[in-house]
RODO-2510 file (C-alpha; in nm, 4 decimals, decimal comma):
residues 214
     n   res          X          Y          Z
     1     m     2,3772    -2,5682    -3,4157
     2     a     2,6380    -2,8071    -3,4887
     3     a     2,9053    -2,6986    -3,7598
     4     l     3,1591    -2,9124    -3,9797
     5     l     3,5170    -2,8133    -3,9358
     6     q     3,7916    -2,9313    -4,1712
     7     g     4,1758    -2,8729    -4,0918
     8     s     4,4610    -3,0891    -4,0929
     9     g     4,3182    -3,3837    -4,2891
    10     r     4,0510    -3,4585    -4,0514
    11     r     3,7578    -3,3340    -3,9581
    12     r     3,5726    -3,2384    -3,6444
    13     l     3,2160    -3,1810    -3,5844
    14     v     3,1854    -2,9422    -3,3247
    15     f     2,8773    -2,7733    -3,1442
    16     v     2,8480    -2,4324    -3,1488
    17     r     2,5695    -2,2597    -2,9371
    18     t     2,3751    -2,0277    -3,0970
    19     p     2,3097    -1,6805    -2,8659
    20     r     1,9489    -1,7690    -2,8311
    21     e     2,0874    -2,1166    -2,7315
    22     r     2,3559    -1,9706    -2,4690
    23     s     2,0616    -1,6773    -2,3471
    24     v     1,8254    -2,0075    -2,2582
    25     r     2,0982    -2,1628    -2,0926
    26     h     2,1393    -1,8748    -1,8856
    27     y     1,8307    -1,8186    -1,8048
    28     g     1,7413    -2,1692    -1,6798
    29     t     2,0825    -2,1938    -1,4767
    30     h     2,1225    -1,8496    -1,3589
    31     h     1,7358    -1,7318    -1,3202
    32     h     1,7790    -1,5673    -0,9800
    33     e     2,0620    -1,3636    -1,0553
    34     l     1,9323    -1,2681    -1,3977
    35     r     1,5905    -1,1042    -1,2687
    36     l     1,8228    -0,9225    -0,9883
    37     s     2,1014    -0,7823    -1,2382
    38     r     1,7912    -0,6531    -1,4611
    39     e     1,6132    -0,5353    -1,1914
    40     d     1,9509    -0,3222    -1,0608
    41     l     1,9728    -0,2380    -1,4320
    42     t     1,6611    -0,0624    -1,3884
    43     m     1,7055     0,0777    -1,0806
    44     s     2,0304     0,2286    -1,1876
    45     t     1,9359     0,3978    -1,5165
    46     p     1,5731     0,5449    -1,4166
    47     t     1,3237     0,6118    -1,6970
    48     t     1,1911     0,9577    -1,7578
    49     t     0,8091     1,0588    -1,6981
    50     g     0,7386     1,3797    -1,7618
    51     t     0,9718     1,5602    -1,4945
    52     t     0,9760     1,2531    -1,2660
    53     t     1,2176     0,9533    -1,3134
    54     k     1,0949     0,6150    -1,1520
    55     q     1,3825     0,6033    -0,9691
    56     e     1,2752     0,9473    -0,7474
    57     a     0,8865     0,7863    -0,7702
    58     l     1,0610     0,5270    -0,5560
    59     r     1,1716     0,7545    -0,3039
    60     s     1,0393     0,9228     0,0097
    61     r     1,1110     1,2932     0,0434
    62     m     1,2311     1,2391     0,3955
    63     p     1,4328     0,9785     0,5465
    64     n     1,2612     0,7250     0,8070
    65     p     1,1848     0,9677     1,1264
    66     l     1,2424     0,6826     1,4305
    67     p     1,6342     0,7701     1,4667
    68     f     1,4952     1,1814     1,4734
    69     v     1,1825     1,1097     1,7415
    70     p     1,1859     0,7867     1,8201
    71     e     0,8838     0,8366     2,0380
    72     m     0,6949     0,8101     1,7596
    73     a     0,7180     0,4179     1,7464
    74     v     0,5499     0,4385     2,1098
    75     v     0,2239     0,6557     2,0340
    76     g     0,2147     0,4550     1,6419
    77     e     0,2119     0,0533     1,8428
    78     g    -0,0159     0,1522     2,1067
    79     l    -0,2585     0,3249     1,8378
    80     h    -0,2252     0,0022     1,6497
    81     k    -0,2860    -0,2218     1,9637
    82     v    -0,5962    -0,0311     2,0105
    83     i    -0,7711    -0,1021     1,6482
    84     k    -0,6565    -0,4634     1,6851
    85     n    -0,8612    -0,5011     2,0318
    86     g    -1,1154    -0,7247     1,8245
    87     a    -1,4180    -0,4842     1,9103
    88     i    -1,4705    -0,4045     1,5477
    89     p    -1,4025    -0,6241     1,2576
    90     q    -1,0807    -0,5891     1,0733
    91     v    -1,2174    -0,5421     0,7500
    92     t    -1,4152    -0,2555     0,9191
    93     i    -1,1128    -0,0640     0,9814
    94     h    -0,9652    -0,0970     0,6506
    95     l    -1,2438     0,0110     0,4842
    96     l    -1,2585     0,3485     0,6499
    97     q    -0,8681     0,3811     0,6503
    98     l    -0,8942     0,2997     0,2627
    99     r    -1,1941     0,5631     0,2256
   100     a    -0,9749     0,8355     0,4626
   101     g    -0,6631     0,7529     0,2420
   102     q    -0,8884     0,8558    -0,0551
   103     m    -0,9793     1,1777     0,0909
   104     l    -0,6491     1,2965     0,1995
   105     g    -0,5365     1,2174    -0,1536
   106     s    -0,2723     1,0121    -0,0232
   107     t    -0,1094     0,7161    -0,2473
   108     y     0,0266     0,5812     0,0277
   109     f    -0,2581     0,5021     0,2822
   110     t    -0,4643     0,3771    -0,0567
   111     i    -0,2381     0,1328    -0,1678
   112     r    -0,1820     0,0313     0,1771
   113     e    -0,5150     0,0038     0,2714
   114     t    -0,5959    -0,1865    -0,0696
   115     g    -0,3450    -0,4054    -0,0143
   116     n    -0,4670    -0,4779     0,3178
   117     l    -0,8093    -0,5863     0,1943
   118     r    -0,6882    -0,7728    -0,0610
   119     r    -0,4956    -0,9766     0,1908
   120     i    -0,7814    -1,0736     0,4168
   121     g    -0,9609    -1,1912     0,0925
   122     e    -1,2210    -0,9110     0,0087
   123     a    -1,3679    -0,8875    -0,3118
   124     e    -1,2553    -0,6169    -0,5932
   125     e    -1,6076    -0,5002    -0,6351
   126     r    -1,6053    -0,4029    -0,2317
   127     i    -1,2236    -0,2671    -0,2062
   128     t    -1,3574    -0,0491    -0,5639
   129     a    -1,6945     0,0496    -0,4315
   130     v    -1,5423     0,2287    -0,1101
   131     a    -1,4719     0,5359    -0,3090
   132     t    -1,8826     0,5661    -0,4225
   133     w    -1,9845     0,3637    -0,0969
   134     r    -2,3094     0,5949    -0,0696
   135     d    -2,4727     0,4346    -0,4099
   136     a    -2,3093     0,1135    -0,3715
   137     a    -2,4496    -0,2259    -0,2648
   138     y    -2,1830    -0,4050    -0,1193
   139     f    -2,1839    -0,2776     0,2507
   140     t    -2,3419    -0,3388     0,5674
   141     d    -2,5353    -0,0870     0,7590
   142     a    -2,2472    -0,0944     1,0074
   143     e    -1,9566    -0,0645     0,7632
   144     r    -2,1926     0,2651     0,5803
   145     v    -2,1792     0,4418     0,9559
   146     a    -1,8287     0,3727     0,9891
   147     l    -1,7608     0,5133     0,6171
   148     e    -1,9818     0,8219     0,7203
   149     l    -1,8411     0,8977     1,0330
   150     v    -1,4687     0,9061     0,9112
   151     e    -1,6030     1,1357     0,6201
   152     a    -1,7945     1,3709     0,8613
   153     v    -1,4298     1,3964     1,0868
   154     l    -1,2612     1,4649     0,7836
   155     t    -1,4598     1,6758     0,6063
   156     p    -1,5038     2,0750     0,6981
   157     n    -1,8397     2,1832     0,7947
   158     p    -1,8612     2,5875     0,8208
   159     s    -2,2509     2,5798     0,8663
   160     g    -2,2305     2,3657     1,1799
   161     e    -2,0891     2,0084     1,3806
   162     r    -1,9138     1,7918     1,1373
   163     v    -2,0567     1,5148     1,3434
   164     p    -2,3984     1,5845     1,4345
   165     d    -2,5927     1,3906     1,7089
   166     e    -2,8014     1,2369     1,4268
   167     l    -2,5003     1,0587     1,2924
   168     y    -2,3510     0,9486     1,6619
   169     a    -2,6709     0,8091     1,7277
   170     k    -2,6741     0,6333     1,3982
   171     a    -2,3225     0,4859     1,5163
   172     s    -2,4158     0,4131     1,8547
   173     a    -2,6867     0,1985     1,7014
   174     h    -2,4548    -0,0447     1,5613
   175     y    -2,1447     0,0137     1,7865
   176     d    -2,1228    -0,0214     2,1807
   177     d    -1,9259     0,1900     2,4094
   178     k    -1,6139     0,0072     2,3264
   179     a    -1,6309    -0,0285     1,9636
   180     m    -1,7060     0,3555     1,9047
   181     w    -1,3843     0,3952     2,0912
   182     s    -1,2471     0,1844     1,9027
   183     l    -1,3629     0,3073     1,5674
   184     i    -1,2570     0,6672     1,7208
   185     m    -0,8842     0,5066     1,7433
   186     a    -0,8812     0,3488     1,4250
   187     i    -0,9550     0,7288     1,2452
   188     a    -0,6839     0,8724     1,5100
   189     h    -0,4733     0,6111     1,3667
   190     i    -0,4818     0,7903     0,9919
   191     g    -0,4828     1,1201     1,1718
   192     f    -0,1922     1,0512     1,3222
   193     f    -0,0072     0,9360     1,0474
   194     t    -0,1458     1,1989     0,8037
   195     p     0,1350     1,4671     0,8459
   196     a     0,3693     1,1961     0,7691
   197     a     0,2027     1,0400     0,4789
   198     l     0,1522     1,3593     0,2839
   199     i     0,4754     1,5859     0,4016
   200     a     0,7286     1,3148     0,3787
   201     k     0,5354     1,0587     0,1309
   202     p     0,6861     0,7096     0,2481
   203     i     0,7047     0,4893    -0,0442
   204     p     0,3960     0,3478    -0,1557
   205     g     0,3478    -0,0546    -0,0949
   206     m     0,6348    -0,0618     0,1112
   207     p     0,6461    -0,2367     0,4145
   208     p     0,6481    -0,0397     0,7667
   209     g     1,0619    -0,0115     0,8287
   210     q     1,1425    -0,0122     0,4783
   211     n     0,9202     0,2448     0,3296
   212     y     1,1588     0,5205     0,3637
   213     s     1,4645     0,5769     0,1706
   214     e     1,7118     0,6123     0,4501
***
């Protein structure tokens, strides 16, 4: 904005930036710093929703377990290697682990596995339909057996075995011995971390190593 000033017998044309122009200039020159300052402001002044603040929602209940029980890393790494051995498709692992997370009521698992499925290019319809896979036409027979198996393992059956012979026979028709053990370890992988997910509550959506507040 141009302003005409008069004084001492002379006129001067002075350009004065409006607050909007100053804001646009600052944003264009210091976009990264401005974005970070807004994020910092959001974190330092949490909003309240009900009785839980946004800052509290982004914190885990407990600190990172590794300084206290470093042996966990060895077990976790071993299980991770098993489920990456190529005996069964990675998409099958993520599908069954997503279903496990849903059944366990774990936000951490469901967000993690939804993200994993998206990263490997799975359609949103398939991801969404995991919760109702029995009535959905998006899954192969082998995937259905894997989903049925993880549900059976996690569902109490007071009247009999959780995994009856009929279900085992159905699964073994699609998976050989190595693949079956890999499938079992994929379920074990979720089982190993279930107490941590439900009790310590790591931060959803954060990568390993950054998913605990301390």
